[in-house]
C-alpha positions as CSV (number, residue, x, y, z in Angstrom):
1,M,-104.1,167.3,-22.8
2,H,-100.8,165.7,-22.9
3,T,-98.7,164.8,-25.8
4,A,-97.7,161.1,-25.4
5,A,-94.1,160.2,-25.9
6,A,-93.1,157.4,-28.1
7,T,-92.9,153.9,-26.5
8,P,-90.8,150.9,-27.3
9,S,-93.8,149.6,-29.3
10,D,-93.9,152.6,-31.6
11,P,-92.6,152.3,-35.2
12,P,-88.9,152.8,-35.5
13,A,-89.4,156.2,-37.2
14,A,-91.4,157.4,-34.3
15,R,-88.7,156.3,-31.9
16,R,-86.1,158.1,-33.9
17,Q,-88.0,161.2,-34.1
18,T,-88.4,161.2,-30.1
19,L,-84.6,160.6,-29.7
20,V,-83.8,163.5,-32.2
21,C,-86.2,165.9,-30.5
22,R,-84.8,165.0,-27.1
23,A,-81.3,165.5,-28.3
24,I,-82.1,168.9,-29.8
25,A,-83.7,169.9,-26.4
26,L,-80.5,168.9,-24.6
27,A,-78.4,170.7,-27.1
28,L,-80.6,173.9,-26.5
29,A,-80.1,173.5,-22.8
30,A,-76.3,173.2,-23.3
31,Y,-76.4,176.3,-25.4
32,F,-78.1,178.2,-22.6
33,L,-75.5,177.0,-20.1
34,A,-72.7,177.9,-22.4
35,S,-74.2,181.4,-22.9
36,V,-74.5,181.9,-19.1
37,A,-70.9,180.7,-18.7
38,G,-69.8,183.6,-20.9
39,F,-70.5,185.9,-18.0
40,Y,-68.0,184.3,-15.7
41,H,-65.1,186.4,-14.7
42,R,-62.2,185.2,-12.7
43,G,-62.3,186.8,-9.3
44,T,-65.9,188.0,-9.4
45,G,-67.6,184.8,-10.6
46,F,-71.1,185.1,-12.2
47,T,-71.8,188.5,-10.7
48,A,-71.7,190.2,-14.0
49,L,-75.3,188.8,-14.4
50,I,-76.4,191.1,-11.7
51,C,-75.2,194.4,-13.4
52,F,-73.9,196.3,-10.4
53,A,-73.4,200.0,-11.2
54,D,-69.9,201.3,-11.3
55,A,-67.9,201.6,-7.9
56,H,-68.9,205.3,-7.5
57,D,-72.6,204.2,-6.6
58,Y,-73.3,203.4,-3.0
59,E,-73.4,199.8,-1.8
60,V,-74.1,198.3,1.7
61,P,-70.9,197.7,3.6
62,A,-71.2,193.9,3.4
63,M,-70.6,194.2,-0.3
64,A,-66.9,194.8,0.6
65,Q,-66.6,191.1,1.6
66,A,-68.1,190.0,-1.8
67,P,-66.0,190.6,-4.9
68,H,-68.4,191.5,-7.7
69,F,-68.4,192.7,-11.2
70,H,-69.3,196.4,-12.1
71,V,-70.7,197.6,-15.4
72,A,-70.0,201.0,-16.9
73,T,-73.6,202.0,-16.9
74,G,-76.0,202.7,-14.0
75,G,-76.6,198.9,-13.5
76,Y,-80.0,197.4,-13.3
77,D,-82.6,196.3,-10.8
78,G,-81.0,193.0,-9.8
79,Q,-78.4,194.9,-7.9
80,F,-81.0,196.1,-5.3
81,Y,-82.3,192.6,-4.7
82,A,-78.7,191.1,-4.5
83,Q,-78.0,193.7,-1.7
84,L,-81.2,193.0,0.0
85,A,-79.8,189.4,0.3
86,L,-77.1,190.7,2.4
87,V,-79.6,192.6,4.8
88,P,-82.5,190.2,4.7
89,L,-84.4,191.8,7.6
90,L,-83.3,195.3,6.7
91,K,-81.6,195.8,10.1
92,D,-78.8,197.8,8.6
93,P,-79.9,201.4,7.8
94,A,-77.3,201.4,5.0
95,I,-79.7,199.3,2.8
96,D,-82.0,202.4,2.4
97,R,-79.1,204.3,0.6
98,A,-78.3,201.3,-1.6
99,L,-81.8,200.9,-3.0
100,D,-83.6,203.2,-5.4
101,N,-87.0,202.6,-3.7
102,P,-86.5,200.8,-0.5
103,A,-90.1,200.0,0.4
104,Y,-90.9,198.9,-3.0
105,R,-87.8,196.8,-3.6
106,A,-88.0,195.3,0.0
107,R,-91.5,193.9,-0.8
108,R,-90.0,191.4,-3.2
109,I,-87.8,189.7,-0.6
110,L,-88.3,185.9,-1.1
111,F,-85.4,185.4,-3.6
112,S,-83.1,187.5,-1.5
113,W,-84.0,185.3,1.4
114,T,-83.2,182.2,-0.6
115,A,-79.9,183.5,-1.6
116,Y,-79.0,184.4,2.1
117,V,-80.1,181.0,3.4
118,A,-78.3,179.1,0.5
119,G,-75.2,181.2,1.1
120,L,-75.1,180.4,4.8
121,G,-75.0,184.2,5.5
122,R,-71.5,184.5,4.0
123,P,-71.6,187.7,1.7
124,A,-69.4,186.2,-1.0
125,W,-71.4,183.1,-1.3
126,I,-74.7,185.1,-1.1
127,I,-74.0,187.2,-4.0
128,Q,-72.8,184.2,-6.2
129,I,-75.9,182.3,-5.3
130,Y,-78.1,185.3,-6.1
131,A,-76.4,185.5,-9.4
132,V,-77.1,182.1,-10.6
133,Q,-80.4,181.1,-8.9
134,N,-82.2,182.3,-12.0
135,V,-80.2,179.7,-14.0
136,L,-81.2,177.0,-11.6
137,C,-84.8,178.1,-11.8
138,W,-84.6,178.0,-15.6
139,L,-83.3,174.5,-15.5
140,L,-86.1,173.5,-13.1
141,L,-88.6,174.9,-15.5
142,A,-87.1,173.0,-18.4
143,W,-87.8,169.9,-16.5
144,L,-91.2,170.7,-15.1
145,L,-92.7,172.0,-18.3
146,R,-92.3,168.6,-19.9
147,R,-95.3,167.6,-17.8
148,W,-97.5,169.7,-20.3
149,I,-95.4,170.0,-23.4
150,P,-92.7,167.2,-23.5
151,P,-90.0,167.9,-26.2
152,D,-90.6,164.6,-27.8
153,T,-92.1,165.6,-31.0
154,P,-91.4,168.6,-33.3
155,R,-94.6,170.5,-32.0
156,G,-93.7,169.7,-28.4
157,L,-90.1,170.8,-28.9
158,A,-91.1,174.0,-30.6
159,L,-93.5,174.9,-27.8
160,W,-91.1,174.0,-25.1
161,T,-88.4,176.0,-26.6
162,A,-90.6,179.0,-27.0
163,C,-91.4,178.9,-23.3
164,L,-87.7,178.6,-22.1
165,F,-86.1,181.0,-24.7
166,S,-88.8,183.7,-24.4
167,Q,-87.6,187.2,-24.2
168,G,-88.9,187.8,-20.7
169,L,-87.5,184.6,-19.1
170,L,-84.0,185.0,-20.7
171,A,-84.0,188.7,-19.6
172,S,-84.6,187.5,-16.0
173,V,-81.7,185.3,-16.2
174,R,-79.4,187.8,-17.9
175,L,-80.2,190.6,-15.3
176,A,-80.7,188.4,-12.1
177,L,-84.3,189.5,-11.6
178,T,-87.2,188.1,-9.8
179,D,-89.4,187.1,-12.9
180,G,-87.8,183.7,-13.6
181,P,-88.0,182.4,-10.0
182,A,-91.5,183.8,-9.7
183,M,-92.5,181.8,-12.8
184,L,-91.0,178.7,-11.3
185,M,-93.4,179.3,-8.3
186,L,-96.4,179.8,-10.6
187,T,-95.4,176.5,-12.4
188,L,-95.4,174.6,-9.1
189,A,-98.8,176.1,-8.2
190,A,-100.1,174.9,-11.6
191,M,-99.0,171.4,-10.9
192,A,-100.6,171.4,-7.4
193,G,-103.7,173.1,-8.8
194,E,-104.2,170.6,-11.4
195,R,-104.0,167.8,-8.9
196,G,-106.6,169.5,-6.6
197,R,-104.1,170.2,-3.9
198,V,-105.9,173.4,-2.7
199,R,-103.8,174.2,0.5
200,I,-100.5,173.3,-1.3
201,T,-101.5,175.6,-4.2
202,A,-102.3,178.4,-1.7
203,A,-99.0,177.9,0.2
204,I,-97.0,178.1,-3.0
205,L,-98.7,181.3,-4.1
206,G,-98.3,182.8,-0.7
207,A,-94.6,182.1,-0.8
208,G,-94.3,183.3,-4.4
209,A,-96.1,186.5,-3.5
210,L,-93.1,187.4,-1.3
211,G,-91.0,187.3,-4.3
212,R,-93.2,189.0,-6.8
213,E,-96.7,190.3,-5.8
214,T,-98.1,189.7,-9.2
215,T,-98.0,185.9,-8.3
216,L,-101.4,186.6,-6.5
217,L,-103.0,187.1,-9.9
218,A,-102.9,183.2,-10.1
219,L,-105.5,183.1,-7.3
220,T,-107.7,182.3,-10.4
221,L,-106.4,178.7,-10.0
222,F,-109.0,178.3,-7.2
223,R,-112.4,177.5,-8.6
224,V,-115.7,178.9,-7.4
225,P,-117.2,176.5,-4.8
226,R,-120.4,174.7,-5.7
227,R,-121.1,173.5,-2.2
228,P,-121.5,175.8,0.8
229,R,-118.9,173.9,2.9
230,D,-116.4,174.4,0.1
231,W,-116.5,178.1,0.7
232,F,-114.8,177.5,4.1
233,V,-112.0,175.6,2.2
234,L,-111.7,178.4,-0.2
235,T,-111.6,181.1,2.4
236,G,-108.8,179.3,4.3
237,A,-106.9,178.9,0.9
238,L,-107.1,182.6,0.2
239,A,-105.9,183.4,3.6
240,I,-102.8,181.1,3.3
241,A,-102.1,182.8,0.0
242,V,-102.5,186.4,1.1
243,V,-101.4,186.5,4.7
244,P,-97.7,186.2,4.1
245,L,-97.4,189.2,2.0
246,L,-99.8,191.2,4.4
247,L,-97.6,190.2,7.4
248,W,-94.3,191.2,5.5
249,Q,-95.9,194.5,4.4
250,D,-96.8,195.2,8.0
251,Y,-93.2,194.7,8.9
252,L,-92.1,197.0,6.2
253,W,-94.7,199.6,7.5
254,S,-92.9,199.5,10.8
255,I,-89.7,200.5,9.1
256,Y,-90.8,202.9,6.2
257,R,-94.2,204.1,7.3
258,S,-95.3,203.8,3.8
259,T,-97.8,201.2,2.4
260,S,-95.8,201.0,-0.9
261,W,-98.5,198.7,-2.3
262,A,-98.1,199.9,-5.7
263,N,-95.6,201.8,-7.7
264,Q,-97.9,204.2,-9.5
265,S,-95.6,204.4,-12.6
266,L,-96.3,200.8,-13.3
267,L,-100.0,201.0,-13.9
268,N,-102.2,203.4,-16.0
269,S,-105.5,203.8,-17.7
270,P,-106.4,200.9,-20.0
271,V,-104.2,200.4,-23.2
272,T,-102.6,203.8,-22.8
273,G,-99.1,202.4,-22.4
274,M,-99.5,199.7,-24.9
275,L,-100.8,202.1,-27.7
276,R,-97.9,204.4,-27.0
277,K,-95.5,201.5,-27.4
278,W,-97.0,200.5,-30.7
279,R,-96.8,204.0,-31.9
280,V,-93.2,204.7,-30.8
281,T,-92.0,201.3,-32.2
282,V,-93.6,201.6,-35.6
283,Q,-92.3,205.1,-35.9
284,G,-88.8,204.0,-34.7
285,V,-88.7,201.2,-37.4
286,Q,-89.9,203.6,-40.1
287,H,-87.2,206.1,-39.2
288,D,-84.3,203.9,-38.2
289,G,-84.9,200.7,-40.3
290,I,-85.4,197.0,-39.5
291,T,-81.9,196.6,-38.1
292,S,-82.6,199.1,-35.3
293,P,-83.4,198.2,-31.6
294,H,-86.9,199.5,-32.5
295,M,-87.5,196.4,-34.5
296,W,-86.7,194.1,-31.5
297,A,-89.2,196.1,-29.4
298,L,-91.8,195.8,-32.3
299,A,-91.4,192.1,-32.4
300,A,-91.7,191.7,-28.7
301,T,-94.9,193.9,-28.6
302,L,-96.5,192.1,-31.5
303,G,-95.8,188.8,-29.9
304,L,-97.4,189.8,-26.5
305,T,-100.4,191.3,-28.2
306,A,-101.0,188.0,-30.1
307,Q,-100.5,186.0,-27.0
308,A,-103.0,188.1,-25.0
309,A,-105.5,188.0,-28.0
310,F,-105.2,184.2,-28.2
311,V,-105.6,183.6,-24.5
312,L,-108.7,185.9,-24.1
313,W,-110.3,184.3,-27.2
314,R,-109.4,180.7,-26.2
315,R,-111.5,180.7,-22.9
316,T,-110.5,177.2,-21.7
317,Y,-111.9,177.7,-18.2
318,T,-110.8,174.2,-16.9
319,D,-107.1,174.6,-18.0
320,V,-104.8,175.6,-15.1
321,W,-102.6,177.6,-17.5
322,W,-105.6,179.5,-19.0
323,R,-106.5,180.5,-15.5
324,I,-102.8,181.6,-14.9
325,A,-102.4,183.4,-18.3
326,T,-105.7,185.3,-18.4
327,P,-105.2,187.6,-15.5
328,F,-101.7,188.5,-16.9
329,A,-103.4,189.2,-20.3
330,V,-105.7,191.6,-18.5
331,L,-102.8,193.1,-16.6
332,M,-101.0,193.8,-19.9
333,I,-103.8,196.3,-20.8
334,F,-103.2,198.4,-17.7
335,L,-99.3,198.5,-17.9
336,A,-97.9,202.0,-18.0
337,W,-95.3,203.3,-20.3
338,D,-92.4,202.8,-17.6
339,V,-93.0,199.1,-18.1
340,W,-93.4,199.2,-22.0
341,G,-90.6,201.7,-22.6
342,G,-87.2,200.6,-23.8
343,F,-85.6,198.0,-26.1
344,P,-87.6,195.8,-26.0
345,G,-88.9,196.9,-22.4
346,A,-89.8,195.3,-19.1
347,A,-93.3,194.1,-20.2
348,S,-92.1,190.8,-21.7
349,R,-90.6,190.0,-18.2
350,V,-93.7,191.1,-16.3
351,L,-95.9,189.0,-18.7
352,V,-93.8,185.7,-18.7
353,P,-96.8,183.8,-17.3
354,L,-98.8,185.0,-20.3
355,T,-96.1,183.9,-22.7
356,I,-95.7,180.3,-21.1
357,G,-99.5,180.0,-20.7
358,F,-100.0,180.9,-24.4
359,N,-97.6,178.2,-25.6
360,V,-98.9,175.5,-23.2
361,L,-102.5,176.1,-24.5
362,L,-101.2,175.9,-28.0
363,R,-100.4,172.1,-27.4
364,Q,-104.0,171.4,-28.2
365,Y,-103.7,172.6,-31.8
366,S,-101.9,171.2,-34.9
367,G,-101.4,172.1,-38.4
368,R,-101.7,175.6,-39.9
369,V,-103.6,177.0,-36.9
370,L,-100.9,175.9,-34.5
371,W,-98.0,177.3,-36.6
372,A,-99.6,180.5,-37.5
373,W,-100.3,181.4,-33.8
374,Y,-96.9,180.1,-32.9
375,A,-95.1,182.3,-35.4
376,L,-97.1,185.4,-34.4
377,G,-96.9,184.9,-30.7
378,N,-93.3,183.9,-30.4
379,I,-91.9,186.2,-33.3
380,A,-89.4,187.7,-30.7
381,L,-87.6,184.2,-30.4
382,I,-85.2,185.4,-33.2
383,Y,-83.7,187.8,-30.7
384,A,-83.0,185.2,-28.0
385,P,-79.2,185.0,-28.8
386,A,-78.9,188.8,-28.3
387,V,-80.5,188.6,-24.8
388,L,-77.8,185.9,-23.8
389,R,-75.0,187.8,-25.3
390,S,-72.3,188.1,-22.6
391,S,-70.6,191.3,-21.5
């Protein structure tokens, strides 16, 4: 269901509303870019977005040719993928010392490759491109999401904003992670799936799985065939989607002799991690008050829980976004404490497809139902400025 934009034949009030909403959308995009600009430092460019650990931590030798910003803390995961971009085929053994978990990090290689290719193999360019490719993906998502929720009305603008300023997507930009680019791949797959382009959908998912393996949860985009001959098409599509990751995993096996298919700390028995998150955050708010970081974590957890409940209740089987969001709603149930822990935690990043799917599905509602679910599912939006705060 698409929200029609105002046309020249609409009443003047409708045209003014459309112009105002579009102007606000542009202003929000400008605010996003201005916030990102705050991370620029002379001499090191936008590398503050990557959060490299201080200079005492080990880095691959090629980093010496790429001026970069160091943070006083231990850094964050983006520093590993950025260094992978300098050693895209893992030929330099030094990469093993630079990564916290080489076989696991190397599996998510796609967006390190894109930075290497766009940077023409030059370390200084590669690191800068890796730092900003999340920003480029955010802008592309802002454009592509107009297909489902054009920001031409107050409802469309609110839903569009909730997608783009969600905790998880902004965190991916702020920390130069793989979640944002992977979300772009899922959006492209949704477009192809909606148009019935089975092979293109499969190819996009296959490429996206090299950036983040959870992309393959969107294999639900493929419908169960009704005719025998269509099973051959589906089988071919599944092969196109899965084989690239299998081949790359085989290459990693030749290097690390480890399957590294799953990090055991990321998954757990059903609802264990989620219930612990609820207990810890509620107790934290009770002890430290509503101005503590626990309140941020509580808002994010409440929003994700509401989103999953809505998606699992909605059951719009024919909608591509329901088929994308649903497996992530199920994944949420199995996420371990290592994903939920922190302020607000990594779960909001892992579950970005759930958040965007939730908001796109809300486009079919209006009135009190729309705004009640919107407020509940997107309550963490109030913390968006904090995510984009520069260092």
